[in-house]
Structures are given as C-alpha cells and as structure tokens.
Backbone as a chain_set.jsonl record, in Angstrom:
{"seq": "MMEPGKHVPMLINDAASMMRRKIKPNMPPYIQSILKYNNNLVDNWKKEVLDKIANGQGKIPAQHVYDEWLYYSTGCVIKEFIKNYDDGLLPRPTQEMVEKWKQTFSEVSVDDLIKMGPGLVSQAWKILMDENYIAKMYERYEKVYMKTDDPLEWRELCLDYPKLWNNDSSCVFWDQETYGEISEKVICVLKYGDVKPE", "coords": {"N": [[-45.959, 205.629, -73.51], [-47.744, 207.074, -76.186], [-51.152, 206.443, -76.822], [-52.215, 204.825, -79.79], [-53.823, 206.87, -82.138], [-55.073, 208.397, -80.186], [-54.688, 211.16, -79.989], [-55.554, 212.073, -82.366], [-57.604, 214.128, -84.396], [-61.163, 213.895, -84.08], [-64.187, 213.336, -85.782], [-67.117, 215.067, -84.849], [-69.56, 213.83, -85.207], [-68.84, 211.165, -85.167], [-67.906, 211.048, -82.559], [-70.249, 211.436, -81.089], [-71.708, 209.223, -81.975], [-70.191, 207.198, -80.893], [-70.895, 207.302, -78.235], [-73.561, 206.715, -78.158], [-76.004, 204.065, -77.766], [-77.142, 201.114, -79.302], [-80.528, 200.301, -79.619], [-82.155, 197.367, -79.198], [-84.862, 195.387, -80.425], [-85.51, 193.145, -78.856], [-84.702, 193.712, -76.322], [-85.257, 194.111, -72.764], [-88.033, 196.158, -71.643], [-87.389, 198.145, -69.667], [-84.641, 198.519, -70.009], [-84.591, 199.446, -72.625], [-85.89, 201.912, -72.28], [-84.057, 203.301, -70.674], [-81.771, 203.385, -72.335], [-82.836, 204.839, -74.471], [-83.323, 207.313, -73.234], [-80.666, 208.015, -72.554], [-79.488, 208.122, -75.092], [-80.876, 210.283, -76.192], [-79.869, 212.249, -74.536], [-77.226, 212.264, -75.359], [-77.612, 213.216, -77.959], [-78.48, 215.821, -77.376], [-76.17, 216.791, -76.135], [-74.391, 216.792, -78.303], [-75.604, 218.768, -79.879], [-75.66, 221.024, -78.171], [-73.065, 221.358, -77.272], [-70.837, 219.959, -78.707], [-71.258, 220.679, -81.441], [-70.7, 223.349, -81.27], [-68.102, 223.672, -80.389], [-66.461, 222.444, -82.163], [-63.91, 222.31, -84.727], [-63.328, 223.884, -87.981], [-63.573, 221.709, -89.631], [-65.39, 220.141, -88.411], [-64.467, 218.692, -86.188], [-63.034, 217.45, -83.085], [-60.333, 217.089, -80.667], [-59.582, 213.692, -80.126], [-58.908, 212.738, -77.588], [-60.282, 214.361, -75.875], [-62.938, 213.763, -75.89], [-64.377, 212.078, -74.013], [-64.027, 213.493, -71.637], [-65.379, 215.867, -72.252], [-67.939, 214.841, -72.41], [-68.349, 214.024, -69.728], [-68.324, 216.512, -68.388], [-70.647, 217.662, -69.414], [-72.747, 215.735, -68.959], [-72.667, 215.448, -66.188], [-73.468, 217.991, -65.396], [-76.129, 217.883, -66.147], [-77.419, 216.411, -64.212], [-76.577, 217.081, -61.662], [-77.733, 219.136, -60.123], [-80.162, 218.126, -59.271], [-79.236, 216.118, -57.634], [-77.925, 217.624, -55.621], [-80.102, 219.088, -54.643], [-81.723, 217.076, -53.463], [-79.911, 216.203, -51.564], [-79.599, 218.521, -49.975], [-82.193, 218.664, -49.022], [-82.183, 216.748, -47.132], [-82.534, 214.117, -47.88], [-80.597, 212.346, -48.507], [-79.089, 210.559, -46.442], [-76.372, 210.901, -44.1], [-73.477, 209.53, -42.462], [-72.356, 209.935, -39.013], [-69.691, 212.178, -38.055], [-67.958, 210.918, -36.339], [-68.287, 208.213, -36.987], [-67.269, 208.214, -39.593], [-64.568, 208.966, -39.131], [-63.766, 206.824, -37.543], [-63.902, 204.599, -39.314], [-62.199, 205.458, -41.318], [-59.759, 205.522, -39.921], [-59.575, 202.818, -39.235], [-59.36, 201.489, -41.771], [-57.007, 202.651, -42.568], [-55.109, 201.558, -40.923], [-55.284, 198.745, -40.569], [-54.346, 195.38, -41.556], [-54.661, 193.174, -44.437], [-55.239, 190.712, -43.384], [-56.474, 191.4, -40.977], [-58.742, 192.617, -42.009], [-60.126, 190.52, -43.309], [-60.847, 189.024, -41.127], [-62.727, 190.663, -40.008], [-64.825, 190.197, -41.659], [-66.403, 189.917, -44.863], [-68.918, 191.164, -45.199], [-69.137, 193.243, -43.237], [-66.859, 194.723, -43.913], [-67.593, 195.535, -46.466], [-69.85, 197.217, -45.947], [-68.722, 199.185, -44.276], [-66.74, 200.256, -45.936], [-68.361, 201.262, -47.929], [-69.567, 203.395, -46.592], [-67.437, 205.248, -46.436], [-66.834, 205.59, -49.164], [-69.234, 206.6, -50.143], [-69.274, 209.048, -48.791], [-67.01, 210.169, -49.938], [-67.88, 210.429, -52.582], [-70.057, 212.223, -52.297], [-68.711, 214.481, -51.302], [-67.092, 215.132, -53.494], [-69.025, 215.659, -55.467], [-70.297, 217.864, -54.353], [-68.219, 219.707, -54.352], [-67.78, 220.03, -57.092], [-70.237, 221.14, -57.774], [-70.223, 223.591, -56.367], [-68.004, 224.909, -57.462], [-68.452, 224.942, -60.162], [-71.162, 224.252, -61.321], [-73.214, 225.58, -59.928], [-72.947, 228.117, -60.717], [-73.81, 228.682, -63.277], [-76.145, 227.912, -65.946], [-75.43, 227.289, -68.453], [-74.178, 225.049, -70.764], [-71.795, 225.44, -72.245], [-70.417, 227.236, -70.686], [-70.134, 225.662, -68.449], [-68.178, 223.803, -69.298], [-65.957, 225.457, -69.671], [-65.451, 226.334, -67.051], [-65.014, 223.848, -65.865], [-62.618, 223.109, -67.077], [-60.909, 224.723, -65.719], [-60.594, 223.451, -63.341], [-59.2, 220.774, -63.237], [-58.647, 218.683, -61.427], [-61.007, 218.014, -60.266], [-62.04, 215.948, -61.66], [-60.704, 213.602, -61.385], [-61.663, 210.856, -60.877], [-61.158, 208.051, -60.449], [-58.681, 207.78, -59.271], [-58.366, 209.339, -57.034], [-59.107, 210.418, -53.674], [-60.905, 211.819, -50.982], [-60.028, 211.205, -48.485], [-57.469, 210.064, -48.369], [-54.077, 210.224, -49.708], [-53.184, 209.653, -53.169], [-51.569, 207.331, -53.525], [-51.819, 205.939, -51.069], [-54.579, 205.533, -50.985], [-54.851, 203.852, -53.195], [-53.512, 201.548, -52.298], [-55.045, 200.791, -50.056], [-57.623, 200.424, -51.171], [-57.099, 198.302, -52.862], [-56.66, 196.196, -51.055], [-59.218, 196.066, -49.891], [-60.844, 195.414, -52.106], [-59.84, 192.871, -52.696], [-60.628, 191.44, -50.391], [-63.414, 191.609, -50.615], [-63.821, 190.299, -53.007], [-62.697, 187.741, -52.733], [-63.32, 186.922, -50.199], [-65.604, 185.506, -49.347], [-66.389, 182.138, -48.801], [-67.028, 179.719, -51.166], [-68.502, 176.91, -52.839], [-66.655, 175.216, -55.373]], "CA": [[-46.188, 205.709, -74.953], [-49.056, 207.599, -76.556], [-52.042, 205.467, -77.436], [-52.45, 205.113, -81.211], [-55.075, 207.521, -82.473], [-55.686, 209.115, -79.083], [-54.614, 212.602, -80.195], [-56.013, 212.379, -83.719], [-58.919, 214.77, -84.378], [-62.293, 213.007, -84.345], [-65.429, 213.979, -86.197], [-68.071, 215.096, -83.735], [-70.588, 212.823, -85.472], [-68.293, 209.9, -84.676], [-67.852, 211.136, -81.098], [-71.604, 211.201, -80.583], [-72.077, 207.835, -82.275], [-69.457, 206.352, -79.963], [-71.548, 207.342, -76.926], [-74.911, 206.172, -78.261], [-76.144, 202.619, -77.712], [-78.2, 200.606, -80.169], [-81.668, 199.724, -78.905], [-82.619, 196.195, -79.909], [-86.279, 195.102, -80.108], [-85.687, 192.086, -77.854], [-84.243, 194.163, -75.009], [-86.333, 194.39, -71.804], [-88.533, 197.539, -71.759], [-86.665, 199.078, -68.799], [-83.353, 198.824, -70.635], [-84.884, 200.29, -73.793], [-86.199, 203.269, -71.8], [-82.811, 203.925, -70.21], [-80.923, 203.671, -73.495], [-83.472, 205.924, -75.224], [-83.037, 208.549, -72.507], [-79.246, 208.335, -72.688], [-79.224, 208.515, -76.483], [-81.376, 211.65, -76.338], [-78.914, 213.11, -73.844], [-76.081, 212.38, -76.269], [-78.02, 214.117, -79.049], [-78.467, 217.186, -76.84], [-74.748, 217.125, -75.938], [-73.823, 217.148, -79.611], [-76.188, 220.032, -80.331], [-75.38, 222.14, -77.268], [-71.637, 221.511, -77.002], [-69.904, 219.548, -79.755], [-71.449, 221.489, -82.645], [-70.222, 224.715, -81.036], [-66.661, 223.726, -80.09], [-65.718, 221.762, -83.219], [-63.193, 223.179, -85.66], [-63.983, 224.074, -89.27], [-63.813, 220.402, -90.261], [-66.333, 219.4, -87.587], [-63.709, 217.731, -85.394], [-62.396, 217.828, -81.822], [-59.325, 216.09, -80.316], [-60.201, 212.447, -79.643], [-58.679, 212.529, -76.155], [-61.155, 215.246, -75.103], [-64.339, 213.388, -76.068], [-65.036, 211.6, -72.801], [-64.048, 214.603, -70.683], [-66.475, 216.753, -72.636], [-69.181, 214.166, -72.033], [-68.486, 214.088, -68.276], [-68.69, 217.876, -67.998], [-72.045, 217.908, -69.791], [-73.687, 214.811, -68.315], [-72.717, 215.786, -64.766], [-74.285, 219.193, -65.263], [-77.547, 217.576, -66.361], [-78.016, 215.701, -63.072], [-76.005, 217.424, -60.358], [-78.606, 220.001, -59.327], [-81.134, 217.245, -58.63], [-78.496, 215.46, -56.551], [-77.713, 218.59, -54.546], [-81.404, 219.408, -54.055], [-82.103, 215.98, -52.572], [-78.984, 216.22, -50.438], [-79.952, 219.654, -49.113], [-83.482, 218.374, -48.407], [-81.997, 215.708, -46.127], [-82.979, 212.825, -48.401], [-79.416, 211.501, -48.667], [-78.534, 210.549, -45.085], [-74.92, 210.753, -43.982], [-73.045, 209.04, -41.152], [-71.751, 210.935, -38.138], [-68.263, 212.369, -38.261], [-67.27, 209.896, -35.551], [-68.291, 206.989, -37.787], [-66.342, 208.389, -40.711], [-63.205, 208.934, -38.618], [-63.507, 205.47, -37.072], [-63.619, 203.705, -40.429], [-60.987, 205.936, -41.973], [-58.625, 205.049, -39.121], [-59.514, 201.364, -39.356], [-58.814, 201.106, -43.072], [-55.644, 203.168, -42.664], [-54.177, 200.865, -40.035], [-55.359, 197.289, -40.503], [-53.829, 194.562, -42.645], [-55.698, 192.389, -45.111], [-55.619, 189.655, -42.44], [-57.461, 191.985, -40.064], [-59.98, 192.881, -42.75], [-60.885, 189.302, -43.556], [-61.411, 188.609, -39.843], [-63.931, 191.471, -39.812], [-65.88, 189.623, -42.489], [-66.677, 190.708, -46.064], [-70.121, 191.988, -45.062], [-68.81, 194.466, -42.499], [-65.911, 195.492, -44.728], [-68.362, 196.147, -47.55], [-70.677, 198.304, -45.427], [-67.85, 200.254, -43.784], [-66.112, 200.879, -47.106], [-69.406, 202.036, -48.608], [-69.716, 204.652, -45.849], [-66.385, 206.174, -46.848], [-66.933, 205.892, -50.592], [-70.376, 207.503, -50.304], [-68.811, 210.361, -48.343], [-66.084, 210.638, -50.964], [-68.688, 210.83, -53.735], [-70.811, 213.434, -51.951], [-67.759, 215.592, -51.208], [-66.676, 215.513, -54.849], [-70.157, 216.267, -56.153], [-70.537, 219.196, -53.8], [-67.155, 220.596, -54.818], [-68.08, 220.342, -58.495], [-71.39, 222.037, -57.799], [-69.851, 224.922, -55.88], [-66.998, 225.548, -58.315], [-68.855, 224.98, -61.57], [-72.537, 224.163, -61.806], [-74.112, 226.533, -59.306], [-72.662, 229.443, -61.261], [-74.392, 228.906, -64.599], [-76.891, 226.823, -66.566], [-74.959, 227.205, -69.834], [-73.208, 223.96, -70.917], [-70.503, 225.923, -72.721], [-69.737, 227.821, -69.525], [-69.732, 224.531, -67.603], [-66.908, 223.224, -69.754], [-64.875, 226.415, -69.414], [-65.152, 226.261, -65.625], [-64.442, 222.521, -65.599], [-61.225, 223.111, -67.52], [-60.133, 225.429, -64.701], [-60.458, 222.585, -62.163], [-59.048, 219.395, -63.742], [-58.6, 217.69, -60.348], [-62.369, 217.611, -59.914], [-62.474, 214.843, -62.516], [-59.855, 212.431, -61.157], [-62.569, 209.986, -60.117], [-60.679, 206.712, -60.119], [-57.387, 207.745, -58.596], [-58.283, 210.282, -55.925], [-60.053, 210.217, -52.587], [-60.771, 212.935, -50.042], [-59.518, 210.726, -47.204], [-56.076, 209.663, -48.449], [-53.382, 210.565, -50.938], [-53.455, 208.698, -54.238], [-50.866, 206.064, -53.297], [-52.44, 205.251, -49.928], [-55.909, 205.113, -51.415], [-54.685, 202.704, -54.071], [-53.143, 200.376, -51.5], [-56.182, 200.383, -49.217], [-58.714, 199.922, -52.007], [-56.707, 196.986, -53.359], [-56.944, 195.242, -49.977], [-60.672, 195.938, -49.745], [-61.358, 194.693, -53.272], [-59.467, 191.463, -52.543], [-61.476, 190.85, -49.361], [-64.777, 191.497, -51.131], [-63.86, 189.353, -54.129], [-62.288, 186.381, -52.358], [-63.562, 186.679, -48.786], [-66.661, 184.524, -49.118], [-66.065, 180.775, -49.214], [-68.105, 179.139, -51.975], [-68.083, 175.655, -53.493], [-66.203, 175.364, -56.756]], "C": [[-47.607, 206.204, -75.227], [-49.897, 206.521, -77.21], [-52.273, 205.832, -78.893], [-53.812, 205.754, -81.426], [-55.662, 208.402, -81.405], [-55.728, 210.616, -79.342], [-54.989, 213.005, -81.62], [-57.375, 213.056, -83.633], [-60.024, 213.789, -84.774], [-63.489, 213.82, -84.789], [-66.43, 213.95, -85.046], [-69.232, 214.123, -83.955], [-70.134, 211.459, -84.974], [-68.234, 209.891, -83.15], [-69.22, 210.853, -80.495], [-72.035, 209.758, -80.809], [-71.411, 206.869, -81.302], [-70.157, 206.263, -78.613], [-72.976, 206.782, -76.971], [-74.881, 204.645, -78.169], [-77.329, 202.188, -78.569], [-79.29, 199.956, -79.328], [-82.227, 198.579, -79.745], [-84.048, 195.85, -79.482], [-86.466, 194.066, -78.997], [-85.162, 192.477, -76.475], [-85.435, 194.355, -74.069], [-86.75, 195.863, -71.872], [-87.773, 198.544, -70.889], [-85.343, 199.499, -69.437], [-83.56, 199.722, -71.849], [-85.146, 201.732, -73.361], [-84.935, 204.01, -71.377], [-81.932, 204.301, -71.386], [-81.508, 204.798, -74.345], [-83.19, 207.263, -74.561], [-81.585, 208.966, -72.716], [-78.897, 208.772, -74.105], [-79.733, 209.925, -76.764], [-80.438, 212.651, -75.671], [-77.678, 213.322, -74.705], [-76.411, 213.328, -77.42], [-77.991, 215.572, -78.583], [-77.036, 217.671, -76.616], [-74.103, 217.542, -77.253], [-74.304, 218.523, -80.049], [-75.714, 221.219, -79.484], [-73.894, 222.381, -77.038], [-70.777, 221.205, -78.231], [-70.022, 220.395, -81.013], [-70.822, 222.875, -82.506], [-68.727, 224.801, -80.754], [-65.816, 223.071, -81.182], [-64.999, 222.769, -84.108], [-63.938, 223.232, -86.993], [-64.286, 222.787, -90.011], [-64.788, 219.547, -89.449], [-65.662, 218.357, -86.721], [-63.28, 218.34, -84.066], [-61.332, 216.78, -81.516], [-59.972, 214.862, -79.675], [-60.052, 212.283, -78.14], [-59.576, 213.396, -75.282], [-62.611, 214.773, -75.082], [-64.99, 212.998, -74.739], [-65.07, 212.674, -71.722], [-65.206, 215.547, -70.978], [-67.813, 216.142, -72.249], [-69.4, 214.245, -70.522], [-68.915, 215.478, -67.817], [-70.18, 218.111, -68.252], [-73.002, 217.025, -68.993], [-73.781, 215.067, -66.815], [-73.606, 217.005, -64.541], [-75.771, 218.936, -65.4], [-78.207, 216.953, -65.139], [-77.61, 216.264, -61.711], [-76.936, 218.29, -59.511], [-79.697, 219.192, -58.628], [-80.484, 216.518, -57.449], [-78.352, 216.4, -55.356], [-79.024, 218.95, -53.868], [-81.836, 218.328, -53.063], [-81.184, 215.894, -51.363], [-79.365, 217.331, -49.457], [-81.291, 219.445, -48.41], [-83.398, 217.269, -47.361], [-82.417, 214.324, -46.574], [-81.828, 211.887, -48.734], [-78.704, 211.472, -47.317], [-77.033, 210.293, -45.075], [-74.573, 210.244, -42.588], [-72.512, 210.188, -40.305], [-70.268, 211.059, -38.451], [-67.454, 211.328, -37.496], [-67.206, 208.573, -36.313], [-67.281, 207.077, -38.92], [-64.897, 208.281, -40.223], [-62.819, 207.535, -38.141], [-63.117, 204.561, -38.231], [-62.423, 204.168, -41.235], [-59.752, 205.424, -41.242], [-58.46, 203.537, -39.268], [-58.866, 200.941, -40.666], [-57.377, 201.59, -43.246], [-54.644, 202.269, -41.95], [-54.171, 199.348, -40.179], [-54.761, 196.62, -41.733], [-54.976, 193.835, -43.331], [-56.141, 191.233, -44.224], [-56.663, 190.164, -41.443], [-58.805, 192.194, -40.764], [-60.796, 191.608, -42.952], [-61.491, 188.769, -42.267], [-62.657, 189.428, -39.5], [-65.119, 190.889, -40.568], [-66.2, 190.518, -43.679], [-67.896, 191.62, -45.942], [-69.856, 193.3, -44.366], [-67.86, 195.338, -43.288], [-66.652, 196.231, -45.837], [-69.156, 197.355, -47.061], [-69.828, 199.477, -44.952], [-67.182, 201.0, -44.936], [-67.121, 201.743, -47.858], [-69.64, 203.371, -47.903], [-68.695, 205.673, -46.329], [-66.499, 206.553, -48.321], [-68.139, 206.785, -50.891], [-70.001, 208.921, -49.892], [-67.87, 210.985, -49.369], [-66.859, 211.168, -52.172], [-69.437, 212.133, -53.461], [-69.889, 214.643, -51.897], [-67.34, 216.071, -52.593], [-67.817, 216.19, -55.611], [-70.412, 217.679, -55.65], [-69.463, 220.181, -54.26], [-67.369, 220.985, -56.276], [-69.228, 221.346, -58.602], [-70.977, 223.463, -57.428], [-68.897, 225.647, -56.827], [-67.452, 225.727, -59.758], [-70.356, 225.212, -61.74], [-73.515, 225.101, -61.13], [-73.993, 227.923, -59.93], [-73.366, 229.733, -62.575], [-75.192, 227.691, -65.041], [-76.451, 226.588, -68.009], [-73.917, 226.099, -69.969], [-71.841, 224.404, -71.415], [-69.718, 226.588, -71.597], [-69.347, 226.738, -68.525], [-68.353, 224.046, -68.01], [-65.742, 224.174, -69.516], [-64.47, 226.389, -67.946], [-64.524, 224.928, -65.255], [-62.97, 222.465, -65.982], [-60.327, 223.845, -66.533], [-59.846, 224.556, -63.483], [-60.304, 221.121, -62.597], [-59.053, 218.341, -62.642], [-59.988, 217.24, -59.906], [-62.79, 216.34, -60.634], [-61.576, 213.621, -62.393], [-60.616, 211.402, -60.316], [-61.918, 208.716, -59.603], [-59.445, 206.718, -59.221], [-57.277, 208.683, -57.404], [-59.378, 210.007, -54.903], [-59.828, 211.336, -51.581], [-60.127, 212.506, -48.73], [-58.021, 210.409, -47.215], [-55.426, 210.217, -49.707], [-53.554, 209.412, -51.926], [-52.812, 207.336, -53.975], [-51.516, 205.263, -52.17], [-53.816, 204.724, -50.294], [-55.829, 203.875, -52.303], [-54.383, 201.431, -53.301], [-54.332, 199.866, -50.678], [-57.295, 199.788, -50.063], [-58.371, 198.555, -52.59], [-56.983, 195.904, -52.316], [-58.446, 194.997, -49.859], [-61.255, 195.123, -50.893], [-61.052, 193.204, -53.161], [-60.36, 190.767, -51.511], [-62.889, 190.641, -49.893], [-64.887, 190.444, -52.238], [-63.624, 187.914, -53.68], [-62.663, 186.013, -50.922], [-64.623, 185.66, -48.468], [-66.242, 183.153, -49.642], [-67.267, 180.177, -49.94], [-67.62, 177.852, -52.604], [-67.675, 175.919, -54.94], [-66.909, 174.376, -57.661]], "O": [[-48.555, 205.787, -74.562], [-49.409, 205.772, -78.056], [-52.5, 206.998, -79.215], [-54.829, 205.245, -80.955], [-56.647, 209.097, -81.656], [-56.691, 211.282, -78.963], [-54.765, 214.145, -82.028], [-58.229, 212.606, -82.87], [-59.851, 212.966, -85.673], [-63.769, 214.879, -84.228], [-66.573, 212.939, -84.357], [-69.825, 213.643, -82.989], [-70.927, 210.691, -84.43], [-68.481, 208.863, -82.519], [-69.336, 210.122, -79.511], [-72.654, 209.144, -79.939], [-71.991, 205.849, -80.932], [-70.029, 205.256, -77.917], [-73.532, 206.418, -75.935], [-73.863, 204.015, -78.457], [-78.383, 202.823, -78.557], [-79.006, 199.159, -78.435], [-82.71, 198.788, -80.857], [-84.402, 196.004, -78.314], [-87.465, 194.102, -78.277], [-85.175, 191.659, -75.556], [-86.517, 194.723, -74.525], [-85.912, 196.727, -72.131], [-87.535, 199.672, -71.319], [-84.971, 200.672, -69.412], [-82.789, 200.654, -72.073], [-84.676, 202.669, -74.007], [-84.762, 205.19, -71.681], [-81.403, 205.411, -71.437], [-80.765, 205.62, -74.88], [-82.859, 208.237, -75.236], [-81.303, 210.125, -73.018], [-78.099, 209.69, -74.296], [-79.092, 210.681, -77.494], [-80.235, 213.757, -76.172], [-77.144, 214.429, -74.774], [-75.58, 214.15, -77.808], [-77.531, 216.451, -79.311], [-76.726, 218.834, -76.878], [-73.362, 218.523, -77.31], [-73.521, 219.343, -80.529], [-75.406, 222.285, -80.015], [-73.497, 223.481, -76.652], [-70.074, 222.08, -78.736], [-69.01, 220.79, -81.594], [-70.458, 223.501, -83.501], [-68.14, 225.877, -80.864], [-64.588, 223.134, -81.133], [-65.415, 223.921, -84.232], [-65.038, 222.695, -87.121], [-65.136, 222.754, -90.901], [-64.991, 218.372, -89.755], [-66.198, 217.266, -86.526], [-63.172, 219.558, -83.924], [-61.407, 215.673, -82.051], [-60.812, 214.99, -78.784], [-60.947, 211.757, -77.48], [-59.631, 213.193, -74.069], [-63.428, 215.32, -74.341], [-66.04, 213.532, -74.383], [-66.04, 212.76, -70.968], [-65.922, 215.973, -70.072], [-68.718, 216.851, -71.81], [-70.518, 214.504, -70.077], [-69.778, 215.604, -66.948], [-70.882, 218.683, -67.418], [-73.967, 217.525, -68.414], [-74.853, 214.922, -66.229], [-74.4, 217.039, -63.601], [-76.587, 219.67, -64.843], [-79.434, 216.964, -65.034], [-78.246, 215.95, -60.704], [-76.922, 218.178, -58.285], [-80.111, 219.532, -57.519], [-81.105, 216.328, -56.404], [-78.626, 216.017, -54.219], [-79.064, 219.104, -52.647], [-82.265, 218.637, -51.951], [-81.624, 215.552, -50.265], [-79.444, 217.101, -48.25], [-81.51, 219.983, -47.325], [-84.409, 216.892, -46.769], [-82.635, 213.444, -45.741], [-82.048, 210.765, -49.19], [-77.807, 212.28, -47.076], [-76.499, 209.572, -45.917], [-75.306, 210.505, -41.634], [-72.25, 211.277, -40.813], [-69.667, 210.159, -39.036], [-66.39, 210.905, -37.95], [-66.183, 207.889, -36.285], [-66.533, 206.133, -39.175], [-64.09, 207.581, -40.834], [-61.677, 207.111, -38.315], [-62.125, 203.837, -38.151], [-61.699, 203.339, -41.787], [-58.807, 204.947, -41.871], [-57.343, 203.038, -39.409], [-57.937, 200.134, -40.675], [-56.612, 200.99, -44.0], [-53.472, 202.218, -42.322], [-53.142, 198.72, -39.932], [-54.682, 197.216, -42.807], [-56.116, 193.872, -42.869], [-57.295, 190.811, -44.296], [-57.613, 189.456, -41.107], [-59.865, 191.974, -40.178], [-62.016, 191.616, -42.785], [-62.541, 188.127, -42.3], [-63.54, 188.95, -38.788], [-66.27, 191.064, -40.169], [-66.265, 191.739, -43.536], [-67.917, 192.713, -46.507], [-70.288, 194.355, -44.831], [-68.026, 196.557, -43.334], [-66.377, 197.399, -46.114], [-69.133, 198.407, -47.7], [-70.173, 200.633, -45.196], [-67.073, 202.226, -44.912], [-66.785, 202.816, -48.359], [-69.889, 204.378, -48.566], [-69.038, 206.825, -46.598], [-66.284, 207.709, -48.684], [-68.081, 207.629, -51.786], [-70.368, 209.885, -50.565], [-67.932, 212.186, -49.631], [-66.533, 212.223, -52.716], [-69.449, 213.037, -54.297], [-70.242, 215.715, -52.39], [-67.244, 217.274, -52.836], [-67.599, 217.175, -56.316], [-70.708, 218.581, -56.434], [-69.755, 221.347, -54.524], [-67.162, 222.139, -56.65], [-69.191, 222.273, -59.411], [-71.347, 224.42, -58.107], [-68.978, 226.867, -56.976], [-66.91, 226.555, -60.49], [-70.77, 226.254, -62.248], [-74.563, 225.399, -61.704], [-74.833, 228.793, -59.698], [-73.511, 230.894, -62.957], [-74.953, 226.577, -64.575], [-77.045, 225.768, -68.71], [-72.859, 226.191, -69.347], [-70.829, 223.807, -71.049], [-68.49, 226.51, -71.563], [-68.341, 226.873, -67.828], [-67.465, 223.895, -67.171], [-64.643, 223.726, -69.189], [-63.281, 226.417, -67.628], [-63.611, 224.874, -64.431], [-62.167, 221.842, -65.288], [-59.118, 223.618, -66.509], [-58.965, 224.872, -62.684], [-61.196, 220.312, -62.344], [-59.433, 217.199, -62.901], [-60.132, 216.208, -59.251], [-63.786, 215.718, -60.264], [-61.671, 212.701, -63.205], [-60.243, 211.121, -59.177], [-62.106, 208.345, -58.445], [-59.201, 205.756, -58.492], [-56.201, 208.811, -56.821], [-60.426, 209.446, -55.221], [-58.693, 211.754, -51.353], [-59.72, 213.357, -47.939], [-57.372, 210.48, -46.171], [-56.106, 210.627, -50.647], [-54.013, 208.33, -51.559], [-53.446, 206.301, -54.182], [-51.736, 204.059, -52.3], [-54.171, 203.596, -49.949], [-56.642, 202.96, -52.178], [-54.923, 200.367, -53.603], [-54.587, 198.664, -50.616], [-57.853, 198.75, -49.707], [-59.264, 197.732, -52.793], [-57.478, 194.827, -52.647], [-58.888, 193.854, -49.742], [-62.077, 194.234, -50.667], [-61.894, 192.368, -53.49], [-60.798, 189.637, -51.728], [-63.496, 189.599, -49.643], [-65.917, 189.786, -52.383], [-64.262, 186.985, -54.177], [-62.357, 184.909, -50.471], [-64.561, 185.008, -47.425], [-65.796, 183.024, -50.782], [-68.374, 180.132, -49.404], [-66.427, 177.717, -52.879], [-68.276, 176.741, -55.632], [-66.657, 174.353, -58.866]]}, "num_chains": 1, "name": "protein.A"}
C-alpha cells in the first residue's frame, strides 16, 4: 500500500525545513557547530538543486526529497573521502582476512557466533562492513562524482545508477536475502551476547 502523502508534491521550502534542525541555546557547543554546518549545507542544497528542479509551483515529489538530499550531500564529502583513501590514510585489511570473515559469517550458526564472543564478532563484522562501505563509495565516485562538480549533473548521473543508493538492503559480499539473514544473526549476538545484571 502506498504511504499516505508520499507521492504528493511538496513545497521545496518545506523539504528544506524538514532537513534543518533547530539549534537550541542550551545545546553543547559541539552539537551547535555540527547543526549549524548541516543547516548551511541544507540551505546550499535548496539554492543549488531544489530551486532549479522545482516545478512552477515551487514543488517536487515528496518521495524524491531524501534521494535528492543523498545525491547532493554525498557529493559534498566524497572527494575528501577518496583523497584520504588514495593517500593511504584509510587502512584496509588483506584480501585473505576479508575472505576468511566472509566465509565464516556465511557458514556459521548463531550458536557458533556467540561462542566466538561479541567482541570478536563485532570486530570481524566491522572489517566486512567497512569494506562494503569503501566499495560503494568508490563506485559512486567513479560513476558519478569524479565526472563533474555540478550538483545538477550529479543528480542526473545518480538517477542513471539507482542501485548505488540501496544502502540498507545491499552488500557487495552477499545477495540481499543472504545479507539480511547474516546481519540479523550478527545484530542479535551484539545486542544480547553480553551478560549484564538486570
């Protein structure tokens, strides 16, 4: 069933307001700085993208708002990520380590995982998820962001590669169903694996 209101056109002013966060005077200074930066980024997104793609009534489809934000916000940071990666400042495990943990998570039961201990499971899973993240970022960079600095061209290229944005349900190591099953086991071990007093 379609979510109520999901496909209703939204005013771009409302879309931008939805992404901004109110800065309260009693917030810690670090949080205020982060929210101020993010709110400025939202303002730039509205000016550089939303104002230019809106229809004559100043609206865009509501279901496109967050996608449009992802295309823009990723473009604002990805070149710094790639630069640090290329400079060797984001260390990666050996291929043997990656294959070892991929095989382990592919084959073991939740009983085997809990016997490994939540600490080891957490570190091993992080190795694979970091690799998954780096692979996806590099693919986005090569197919979209290395080609242009224009946010409007970013979105056009992003629309050509919708699978680049399936963050939650895809993984470079497994198909969607297998990844879902394995991640569920891992999450359970990490959430319930440590014995604590009630």
